[in-house]
N, C-alpha and C positions, 0 to 999 in steps of 0.2 A: 865231726871229723877233726882230728888234730892237725896242727901245722908245725913243721919243724924247719928251721933254717940251719943249713950247714954253717960251720964256723966262718969259712971264707965269705959266705953270702951275708952273714950278720956283720962282718967287718966292712963289707961294701956299703951296707946301709949306714953304719956309723961314719964312714969316710964321707959319704955323700951329704949326710946331715951337717957335718962339720964344714964341708966346703960351701954348701949353700948358705949356712949361717954366716960364714965369713964374707959372703957376697952381699947379703942384705939381712938385717935383723928379722927373724921370724920365718925366713924362707926355708930353713931346715925343718921347722915344724910343719910348714905347708907340704914339704916333700913327704914327711911321715904321714900326714893326713891322706895324701894321694896313694901312698904305699898301702895304708890301712884299707882304703876303699878297694884296691886291687886284691888284697888278701881276702877280704870279705867276699868279693866276687868269685874268687877261686874256691873258697870253702863252700859257697852256695851252689856253684855250677862248675865243678872241677874239670869237666870234659868239654867245656864251651870254648876254651881258647885253642888256637891252632897248634897242631903237633909240628914240632920242628926237627925232632929226632925220634927214633923209636923210643916210646915210653916217656918222652919229654914234651912239654908244652911251654908256650910263652904267653904271658899276660902282660899287655902294655899298660903302663901308667897313663893316665889321661892328660896330665899337664907337663910332666917331666920326661926327658928322653931316656927312659929306663924300661926294661922288661924283666919280669920275674920268670926265671927258668925253673920249672918245677916238674916233679913226677908225682903220680897218684898211686898210692898203695891201697891196701884193703881198708885201713882206718886212719892213715896218715898221708898228708901232703908234705913232700920234702922239697924245700926251696934250695936249689943247687946254686943259683947265682941271682944277684940283683945287678943286671948287666946294663951298662951305658950303651945305648944303641949306636953311638957314633965312634965307638972304639973297636978294637980288635974282635972280630966275631969268633965265636966258639973257643975262646980262651979257657972257658970253664969245663971243657969236655973231660979233662983228666980228673976232675973232682968226682965224677961218676965212677970212674974206674977205681979210684982210691977209697971211695966210701965203703966198699965191701971188705976192705982190708983191716 
């Protein structure tokens, strides 16, 4: 199964890595490792994470306060957001509506 990050979701990853690296050397890499484990979990078991909206699920990172918001297609998993869990909820909802345009 393929995995695709929407551009805003990839930007969120990049921003988080930069921020964590600014806090402590190597912390951004640790964030990416945690993210990679979550992505592998999603690819292996795409329906195992709880549904949070119709056709959307959230996979929590184990160490960092982030969740991957994703949808499952026939052969592709689309990551809509890499959402910080202590910030505005559902800010990413318009990304789904805009994706089809």
